[in-house]
C-alpha beads as a LAMMPS data file, in Angstrom:
LAMMPS data file: protein, C-alpha beads

238 atoms
237 bonds

1 atom types
1 bond types

-500.0 500.0 xlo xhi
-500.0 500.0 ylo yhi
-500.0 500.0 zlo zhi

Masses

1 110.0

Atoms # bond

1 1 1 117.524 -410.919 297.289
2 1 1 115.166 -412.788 299.138
3 1 1 115.683 -412.348 303.145
4 1 1 114.735 -414.786 305.137
5 1 1 114.803 -414.149 309.210
6 1 1 116.081 -417.615 311.238
7 1 1 114.495 -417.272 314.484
8 1 1 116.511 -419.910 316.422
9 1 1 113.985 -420.285 319.626
10 1 1 112.902 -422.377 322.404
11 1 1 114.699 -421.245 324.794
12 1 1 111.313 -420.824 325.838
13 1 1 108.799 -421.558 323.823
14 1 1 106.565 -418.779 324.780
15 1 1 109.139 -416.273 324.461
16 1 1 109.914 -417.327 320.641
17 1 1 106.301 -417.096 320.331
18 1 1 106.100 -413.710 321.989
19 1 1 109.235 -412.304 319.758
20 1 1 107.551 -413.929 316.766
21 1 1 105.095 -411.459 317.810
22 1 1 107.138 -408.039 318.554
23 1 1 108.350 -408.653 314.964
24 1 1 105.123 -409.031 313.010
25 1 1 103.824 -405.650 315.484
26 1 1 106.652 -403.781 314.213
27 1 1 106.669 -404.693 310.546
28 1 1 104.322 -401.645 308.325
29 1 1 102.849 -404.662 305.902
30 1 1 99.123 -404.799 305.097
31 1 1 99.401 -407.985 302.672
32 1 1 100.566 -411.408 304.224
33 1 1 103.714 -411.044 301.643
34 1 1 104.550 -407.488 303.286
35 1 1 105.759 -408.805 306.729
36 1 1 109.235 -410.815 306.845
37 1 1 109.246 -413.943 305.251
38 1 1 111.051 -416.061 308.389
39 1 1 112.160 -419.819 308.744
40 1 1 111.234 -420.620 313.201
41 1 1 113.537 -423.134 314.930
42 1 1 111.970 -424.615 318.209
43 1 1 114.591 -425.947 319.727
44 1 1 112.478 -426.482 323.088
45 1 1 115.248 -429.799 323.381
46 1 1 118.584 -427.548 324.248
47 1 1 120.043 -427.783 327.471
48 1 1 119.003 -425.277 330.266
49 1 1 121.644 -422.156 329.183
50 1 1 122.675 -421.546 333.038
51 1 1 123.775 -424.971 334.126
52 1 1 126.027 -425.201 331.243
53 1 1 127.029 -421.752 331.362
54 1 1 127.447 -422.732 335.435
55 1 1 128.774 -426.130 334.147
56 1 1 130.792 -428.514 333.178
57 1 1 133.152 -427.604 330.411
58 1 1 131.247 -431.022 328.785
59 1 1 128.074 -429.148 329.533
60 1 1 128.623 -426.017 328.180
61 1 1 130.011 -428.311 324.945
62 1 1 126.589 -429.866 324.111
63 1 1 124.398 -426.204 323.566
64 1 1 127.267 -425.375 322.050
65 1 1 127.618 -428.285 319.123
66 1 1 123.114 -428.003 319.884
67 1 1 123.743 -424.037 319.016
68 1 1 125.598 -424.102 316.246
69 1 1 123.687 -427.647 314.605
70 1 1 120.342 -425.545 314.552
71 1 1 122.417 -422.157 313.297
72 1 1 123.417 -424.314 310.379
73 1 1 120.492 -425.780 309.064
74 1 1 118.690 -422.256 309.400
75 1 1 121.987 -421.666 307.100
76 1 1 121.253 -424.541 305.447
77 1 1 117.365 -423.670 304.573
78 1 1 118.365 -420.124 302.833
79 1 1 118.151 -417.995 306.181
80 1 1 120.003 -414.729 305.316
81 1 1 120.199 -413.258 309.062
82 1 1 119.495 -415.315 312.241
83 1 1 118.323 -414.039 315.888
84 1 1 118.242 -416.278 318.526
85 1 1 115.830 -414.493 321.257
86 1 1 117.586 -416.028 324.555
87 1 1 120.170 -413.936 326.347
88 1 1 121.438 -416.337 328.052
89 1 1 122.392 -418.306 324.486
90 1 1 124.407 -415.260 323.932
91 1 1 127.480 -415.979 325.531
92 1 1 128.198 -419.066 323.026
93 1 1 127.305 -417.174 319.923
94 1 1 130.119 -415.524 319.037
95 1 1 131.864 -419.182 318.470
96 1 1 128.827 -419.984 317.039
97 1 1 128.760 -417.260 314.056
98 1 1 132.901 -418.075 313.526
99 1 1 131.511 -422.011 311.579
100 1 1 128.579 -419.979 310.055
101 1 1 128.256 -417.713 306.369
102 1 1 125.073 -415.207 307.755
103 1 1 125.079 -413.095 310.336
104 1 1 123.560 -413.295 313.742
105 1 1 122.131 -410.772 315.169
106 1 1 124.071 -409.907 318.373
107 1 1 120.647 -408.685 320.512
108 1 1 123.031 -407.405 323.599
109 1 1 125.374 -405.452 321.604
110 1 1 122.179 -403.937 320.210
111 1 1 120.715 -403.033 323.684
112 1 1 123.989 -401.638 324.685
113 1 1 124.372 -399.168 321.940
114 1 1 120.465 -398.171 321.801
115 1 1 121.130 -397.286 325.182
116 1 1 124.665 -395.474 325.337
117 1 1 123.031 -393.509 321.847
118 1 1 119.996 -392.397 324.258
119 1 1 122.183 -391.484 327.210
120 1 1 121.991 -393.912 329.973
121 1 1 124.924 -394.447 331.764
122 1 1 124.135 -396.338 334.749
123 1 1 121.443 -399.443 333.352
124 1 1 120.430 -402.072 336.164
125 1 1 120.382 -405.343 334.583
126 1 1 117.575 -408.614 334.891
127 1 1 118.798 -411.594 333.884
128 1 1 119.658 -415.189 335.101
129 1 1 122.437 -416.394 336.878
130 1 1 123.936 -418.133 334.359
131 1 1 124.166 -414.198 331.483
132 1 1 125.054 -412.136 335.140
133 1 1 127.690 -414.782 336.125
134 1 1 129.817 -414.772 332.775
135 1 1 128.973 -411.298 331.964
136 1 1 127.816 -411.157 328.591
137 1 1 126.064 -407.559 330.071
138 1 1 129.674 -405.684 331.756
139 1 1 131.641 -406.513 329.094
140 1 1 129.394 -405.599 326.055
141 1 1 127.638 -401.894 328.298
142 1 1 131.282 -401.057 329.096
143 1 1 132.920 -401.854 325.343
144 1 1 129.605 -398.670 325.294
145 1 1 130.738 -396.777 327.993
146 1 1 127.871 -397.994 330.568
147 1 1 128.144 -399.237 333.333
148 1 1 126.055 -402.188 333.921
149 1 1 124.560 -403.179 337.789
150 1 1 123.508 -406.194 338.653
151 1 1 120.826 -406.800 341.777
152 1 1 121.380 -407.290 345.195
153 1 1 121.818 -411.294 345.638
154 1 1 118.656 -410.575 347.547
155 1 1 116.880 -409.487 344.487
156 1 1 119.036 -411.910 342.281
157 1 1 116.965 -414.747 343.923
158 1 1 113.949 -413.221 342.906
159 1 1 114.458 -412.992 339.235
160 1 1 115.527 -416.443 339.127
161 1 1 112.221 -417.273 340.885
162 1 1 110.145 -415.618 339.015
163 1 1 112.047 -416.385 335.921
164 1 1 112.226 -420.300 336.592
165 1 1 109.855 -420.595 339.326
166 1 1 106.389 -418.421 337.648
167 1 1 106.962 -417.584 334.222
168 1 1 109.121 -420.995 332.834
169 1 1 106.242 -422.626 334.200
170 1 1 103.574 -421.123 332.630
171 1 1 102.945 -418.885 334.994
172 1 1 101.824 -415.068 334.444
173 1 1 104.569 -413.516 336.677
174 1 1 104.074 -412.511 340.054
175 1 1 103.824 -407.810 340.004
176 1 1 104.549 -407.690 343.475
177 1 1 107.782 -409.632 343.166
178 1 1 109.074 -407.844 340.153
179 1 1 108.330 -404.566 341.822
180 1 1 110.652 -405.095 345.073
181 1 1 112.835 -405.848 342.147
182 1 1 112.589 -402.682 340.817
183 1 1 113.780 -401.013 343.834
184 1 1 116.654 -402.644 343.896
185 1 1 118.025 -401.328 341.236
186 1 1 116.216 -397.861 341.688
187 1 1 118.220 -397.899 345.679
188 1 1 122.032 -398.911 343.114
189 1 1 120.845 -395.761 341.435
190 1 1 120.069 -396.761 338.122
191 1 1 119.716 -394.319 335.597
192 1 1 117.328 -397.593 333.683
193 1 1 116.680 -401.178 334.112
194 1 1 117.245 -404.057 331.169
195 1 1 114.867 -406.950 330.620
196 1 1 117.343 -408.787 329.591
197 1 1 116.408 -412.336 329.867
198 1 1 113.050 -412.765 327.431
199 1 1 110.836 -414.970 330.083
200 1 1 110.910 -410.687 331.595
201 1 1 109.968 -409.820 328.106
202 1 1 107.317 -412.193 328.268
203 1 1 105.981 -410.176 331.443
204 1 1 106.542 -407.328 329.753
205 1 1 104.664 -408.040 327.095
206 1 1 101.194 -408.946 329.640
207 1 1 101.939 -405.866 332.221
208 1 1 102.522 -402.489 331.701
209 1 1 106.127 -401.123 332.713
210 1 1 106.830 -397.968 333.148
211 1 1 109.481 -396.421 330.373
212 1 1 112.666 -397.496 332.122
213 1 1 112.884 -400.735 331.379
214 1 1 114.531 -401.315 327.573
215 1 1 113.141 -404.547 326.431
216 1 1 116.177 -407.322 324.719
217 1 1 114.080 -408.470 322.611
218 1 1 112.326 -405.805 321.574
219 1 1 115.485 -404.295 320.364
220 1 1 116.711 -407.532 318.569
221 1 1 112.295 -407.749 317.193
222 1 1 112.787 -403.719 315.470
223 1 1 117.208 -405.196 314.073
224 1 1 115.525 -408.646 312.369
225 1 1 112.862 -406.780 310.754
226 1 1 114.813 -404.199 309.588
227 1 1 117.710 -406.889 308.503
228 1 1 115.489 -407.792 306.244
229 1 1 114.778 -405.052 304.763
230 1 1 111.052 -404.610 305.933
231 1 1 109.500 -401.310 306.672
232 1 1 109.160 -400.363 310.627
233 1 1 105.460 -400.064 311.735
234 1 1 106.518 -397.688 314.352
235 1 1 109.973 -397.131 315.334
236 1 1 109.891 -398.200 318.639
237 1 1 113.531 -397.413 319.116
238 1 1 116.323 -395.066 317.142

Bonds

1 1 1 2
2 1 2 3
3 1 3 4
4 1 4 5
5 1 5 6
6 1 6 7
7 1 7 8
8 1 8 9
9 1 9 10
10 1 10 11
11 1 11 12
12 1 12 13
13 1 13 14
14 1 14 15
15 1 15 16
16 1 16 17
17 1 17 18
18 1 18 19
19 1 19 20
20 1 20 21
21 1 21 22
22 1 22 23
23 1 23 24
24 1 24 25
25 1 25 26
26 1 26 27
27 1 27 28
28 1 28 29
29 1 29 30
30 1 30 31
31 1 31 32
32 1 32 33
33 1 33 34
34 1 34 35
35 1 35 36
36 1 36 37
37 1 37 38
38 1 38 39
39 1 39 40
40 1 40 41
41 1 41 42
42 1 42 43
43 1 43 44
44 1 44 45
45 1 45 46
46 1 46 47
47 1 47 48
48 1 48 49
49 1 49 50
50 1 50 51
51 1 51 52
52 1 52 53
53 1 53 54
54 1 54 55
55 1 55 56
56 1 56 57
57 1 57 58
58 1 58 59
59 1 59 60
60 1 60 61
61 1 61 62
62 1 62 63
63 1 63 64
64 1 64 65
65 1 65 66
66 1 66 67
67 1 67 68
68 1 68 69
69 1 69 70
70 1 70 71
71 1 71 72
72 1 72 73
73 1 73 74
74 1 74 75
75 1 75 76
76 1 76 77
77 1 77 78
78 1 78 79
79 1 79 80
80 1 80 81
81 1 81 82
82 1 82 83
83 1 83 84
84 1 84 85
85 1 85 86
86 1 86 87
87 1 87 88
88 1 88 89
89 1 89 90
90 1 90 91
91 1 91 92
92 1 92 93
93 1 93 94
94 1 94 95
95 1 95 96
96 1 96 97
97 1 97 98
98 1 98 99
99 1 99 100
100 1 100 101
101 1 101 102
102 1 102 103
103 1 103 104
104 1 104 105
105 1 105 106
106 1 106 107
107 1 107 108
108 1 108 109
109 1 109 110
110 1 110 111
111 1 111 112
112 1 112 113
113 1 113 114
114 1 114 115
115 1 115 116
116 1 116 117
117 1 117 118
118 1 118 119
119 1 119 120
120 1 120 121
121 1 121 122
122 1 122 123
123 1 123 124
124 1 124 125
125 1 125 126
126 1 126 127
127 1 127 128
128 1 128 129
129 1 129 130
130 1 130 131
131 1 131 132
132 1 132 133
133 1 133 134
134 1 134 135
135 1 135 136
136 1 136 137
137 1 137 138
138 1 138 139
139 1 139 140
140 1 140 141
141 1 141 142
142 1 142 143
143 1 143 144
144 1 144 145
145 1 145 146
146 1 146 147
147 1 147 148
148 1 148 149
149 1 149 150
150 1 150 151
151 1 151 152
152 1 152 153
153 1 153 154
154 1 154 155
155 1 155 156
156 1 156 157
157 1 157 158
158 1 158 159
159 1 159 160
160 1 160 161
161 1 161 162
162 1 162 163
163 1 163 164
164 1 164 165
165 1 165 166
166 1 166 167
167 1 167 168
168 1 168 169
169 1 169 170
170 1 170 171
171 1 171 172
172 1 172 173
173 1 173 174
174 1 174 175
175 1 175 176
176 1 176 177
177 1 177 178
178 1 178 179
179 1 179 180
180 1 180 181
181 1 181 182
182 1 182 183
183 1 183 184
184 1 184 185
185 1 185 186
186 1 186 187
187 1 187 188
188 1 188 189
189 1 189 190
190 1 190 191
191 1 191 192
192 1 192 193
193 1 193 194
194 1 194 195
195 1 195 196
196 1 196 197
197 1 197 198
198 1 198 199
199 1 199 200
200 1 200 201
201 1 201 202
202 1 202 203
203 1 203 204
204 1 204 205
205 1 205 206
206 1 206 207
207 1 207 208
208 1 208 209
209 1 209 210
210 1 210 211
211 1 211 212
212 1 212 213
213 1 213 214
214 1 214 215
215 1 215 216
216 1 216 217
217 1 217 218
218 1 218 219
219 1 219 220
220 1 220 221
221 1 221 222
222 1 222 223
223 1 223 224
224 1 224 225
225 1 225 226
226 1 226 227
227 1 227 228
228 1 228 229
229 1 229 230
230 1 230 231
231 1 231 232
232 1 232 233
233 1 233 234
234 1 234 235
235 1 235 236
236 1 236 237
237 1 237 238
């Protein structure tokens, strides 16, 4: 059987680029032919997911319908699984999954399973307002016996500024701003932090972050390699 990864991306484009590099980095390949076969759909016209989740039913339907259309396109193209390197879009993915015949790798559930296996109990979730207010991480982590902690209102404003004003705007990301967010998680007694927005994954790829942080997109990349039955170059996660 030929395995082919479908990447439903463009949310944002730089995060999609970083995700594909993560997949390459995690594949134990010495030739082109040993890498993961992948079809990358970068749908940068996708409406903003946070705006939709916090907005009207009509706005939510627009995002859902576009995600479903893109997922079906990848399925018709012969993809055997789909990875969506956008945390906030997971608000819609169970509904999308019901209408396609190939699995969508669920970044949030995979991350919950990882942390539970490591014995971690109180992760701080760094994500968009849409992801936070939808309760996506809180729900999935609670099912794994983990208490997901969200930043204080002041720190959450910094998280949103970091995502939208810095990384999505093409800037590198302000380490001092991130340091203030980190201090907030420590003050709340978090035993780890989760980078639950792919723009934060872009920042982490450019800056050295302590082992305190788990990058949900890195978890997804390793699971994508495994789902395509390719050997891992290194086992970054268990």
